[in-house]
C-alpha positions in Angstrom: 0.0 0.0 0.0 2.8 2.2 0.7 4.1 1.6 -2.7 0.7 2.4 -4.2 0.5 5.5 -2.0 4.0 6.4 -3.0 3.1 5.9 -6.7 0.0 8.0 -6.2 2.0 10.7 -4.5 4.6 10.5 -7.2 1.9 10.6 -9.8 0.2 13.5 -8.1 3.6 15.3 -7.8 4.2 14.6 -11.4 0.8 15.8 -12.4 1.3 18.9 -10.2 4.6 19.6 -12.0 3.0 19.0 -15.4 0.1 21.4 -14.3 2.7 24.0 -13.3 4.6 23.5 -16.4 1.4 23.8 -18.5 0.5 27.1 -16.7 3.9 28.5 -17.4 3.7 27.3 -21.0 0.3 29.0 -21.3 1.7 32.2 -19.9 4.7 31.9 -22.3 2.3 31.3 -25.2 0.2 34.3 -24.2 3.3 36.4 -24.0 4.4 35.1 -27.5 0.9 35.7 -28.8 1.0 39.3 -27.6 4.5 39.8 -29.1 3.2 38.4 -32.4 0.2 40.7 -32.3 2.5 43.6 -31.6 4.7 42.5 -34.5 1.7 42.2 -36.8 0.5 45.7 -35.8 4.0 47.0 -36.4 4.1 45.3 -39.7 0.7 46.8 -40.7 2.0 50.3 -39.7 5.2 49.6 -41.7 3.1 48.5 -44.7 1.0 51.6 -44.5 4.1 53.8 -44.3 5.7 52.0 -47.2 2.5 52.5 -49.3 2.7 56.2 -48.5 6.3 56.2 -49.5 5.5 54.3 -52.7 2.8 56.8 -53.6 5.1 59.7 -52.9 7.9 58.0 -55.0 5.4 57.5 -57.8 4.3 61.2 -57.6 8.0 62.3 -57.6 8.8 60.0 -60.6 5.8 61.4 -62.5 6.9 65.0 -61.7 10.4 64.2 -62.9 9.1 62.7 -66.1 7.0 65.7 -66.7 9.9 67.9 -65.9 12.1 66.0 -68.3 9.5 66.3 -71.1 9.2 70.0 -70.5 12.9 70.4 -70.4 13.2 68.7 -73.8 10.6 71.0 -75.2 12.3 74.1 -73.7 15.7 72.9 -75.1 14.2 73.1 -78.6 13.5 76.9 -78.1 16.1 79.6 -77.9 16.6 81.3 -74.6 15.1 84.7 -73.7 18.3 86.6 -74.5 18.6 85.2 -78.0 14.9 85.7 -78.6 15.1 89.3 -77.5 18.1 89.8 -79.8 16.2 88.2 -82.7 13.2 90.4 -82.0 15.3 93.5 -81.9 17.0 92.5 -85.2 13.6 91.8 -86.8 12.3 95.2 -85.5 15.3 97.0 -87.1 14.8 95.1 -90.3 11.1 95.9 -90.3 11.9 99.6 -89.7 14.4 99.5 -92.6 11.9 97.8 -94.9 9.3 100.4 -93.9 11.7 103.2 -94.9 12.4 101.4 -98.2 8.6 101.0 -98.8 8.0 104.7 -98.1 10.9 105.6 -100.4 9.5 103.4 -103.2 5.9 104.8 -102.6 7.3 108.3 -102.9 9.1 107.4 -106.1 6.0 105.8 -107.4 3.9 108.8 -106.6 6.5 111.1 -108.3 6.5 108.8 -111.4 2.7 109.0 -111.5 2.8 112.7 -111.4 5.5 112.9 -114.0 3.5 110.4 -116.2 0.4 112.5 -115.7 2.4 115.7 -116.7 3.7 113.8 -119.7 0.3 112.6 -120.8 -1.1 116.1 -120.3 1.8 117.5 -122.4 1.2 114.8 -125.1 -2.5 115.7 -125.1 -1.8 119.4 -125.4 0.7 118.7 -128.2 -1.9 116.6 -130.1 -4.4 119.5 -129.7 -1.8 121.9 -130.9 -1.0 119.7 -133.9 -4.6 119.2 -134.7 -5.2 123.0 -134.5 -2.1 123.6 -136.7 -3.4 121.0 -139.2 -6.8 122.7 -139.3 -5.2 126.1 -139.7 -3.0 124.7 -142.5 -6.1 123.3 -144.2 -7.9 126.7 -143.9 -4.8 128.6 -145.3 -4.5 126.1 -148.2 -8.2 126.5 -148.9 -7.8 130.3 -148.9 -4.8 130.1 -151.2 -6.6 127.7 -153.5 -9.6 130.0 -153.5 -7.4 133.0 -154.1 -5.7 131.4 -157.0 -9.0 130.3 -158.5 -10.6 133.7 -158.0 -8.1 136.4 -158.8 -9.3 139.8 -157.8 -9.1 142.6 -160.3 -6.4 144.9 -159.6 -7.4 148.4 -159.0 -4.9 150.8 -159.8 
């Protein structure tokens, strides 16, 4: 009986030790569970932060691409200093051409006036020639009529 009692006590001691071990294991598992939950929460926060960083990186990349595209377009155009020089040169050329145009218009107007004077002179000359021709015809007619009808001489 002692041996049975001893076995029961040993079994009970063993069970008590297993029970204590199980309690400590449960506490250990709960501690590990809490650590895992904290790790998961930390991982979710890191994921959210990484997503924000990715979005920001995408936005930066998009802005850089737009900047590069604009820079290429801008490179095809001359800078402001050159453009202003070109505009100034074109302004001078325009002014010069305006002076030339005025000069040509003045010459054209002078030639028109000279041509008008020439035409007027030609017209007057034609009138004078026609008048001279008519006068010559009248004189010839008078000479012919005088020769044909001699007047008696009265002396």
